[in-house]
C-alpha positions, -999 to 999 in steps of 0.1 A, spaced: 532 81 188 501 100 178 513 97 142 515 60 144 480 57 159 466 79 131 482 57 105 468 26 120 434 41 123 432 48 85 446 15 74 419 -13 74 428 -45 91 441 -72 69 411 -95 77 387 -68 64 407 -65 31 405 -103 26 368 -102 33 362 -75 7 383 -94 -19 364 -125 -12 331 -107 -16 344 -93 -50 352 -129 -61 317 -141 -51 301 -113 -70 321 -122 -101 312 -158 -98 275 -149 -94 276 -132 -128 291 -162 -145 267 -183 -165 264 -208 -193 244 -210 -225 226 -241 -237 225 -242 -275 200 -258 -299 209 -254 -336 197 -264 -370 219 -277 -386 230 -294 -354 267 -297 -364 271 -259 -368 303 -244 -355 303 -223 -323 327 -194 -319 331 -175 -286 346 -140 -291 358 -151 -326 375 -183 -314 361 -218 -323 350 -237 -292 331 -267 -307 298 -275 -324 263 -269 -312 259 -305 -303 287 -301 -277 266 -275 -259 231 -288 -263 228 -311 -233 236 -306 -196 269 -290 -204 263 -255 -217 288 -231 -232 306 -215 -203 305 -177 -207 326 -165 -177 320 -131 -162 318 -106 -190 298 -99 -221 306 -124 -249 301 -126 -286 286 -159 -296 286 -169 -333 270 -199 -350 281 -208 -385 282 -235 -411 293 -236 -447 264 -229 -471 244 -210 -444 243 -174 -433 260 -170 -399 242 -159 -367 258 -138 -341 246 -123 -308 261 -108 -276 253 -124 -243 261 -110 -208 261 -137 -181 239 -131 -151 246 -162 -131 219 -183 -147 217 -208 -175 202 -195 -206 190 -213 -237 194 -202 -273 177 -218 -303 192 -209 -337 181 -219 -372 206 -209 -398 192 -197 -432 207 -210 -464 232 -186 -479 215 -187 -513 179 -193 -522 187 -208 -556 156 -192 -572 150 -195 -609 134 -174 -637 
């Protein structure tokens, strides 16, 4: 009987386990954030971790690019321009990013 009591004393109650799990989920949600984009050219392609997710116009208004809860690689690119890339770690806020892509060639002459 003493053994059974010792085992019960070291095992946390089920309610406490659910509370800790819920706190962990809240912490993860608090780190989630989104990114509002403003790009030139406006129809530039947006990639999140190497996967296409839309164009800058799609994420320029109230609806930002949802980042989730971990560091993400954001790329902006368009044919004829040099690509832009950065890493963003969400912190539970809405961030804004303004990107102006440079032409891929300057076309200079002699």
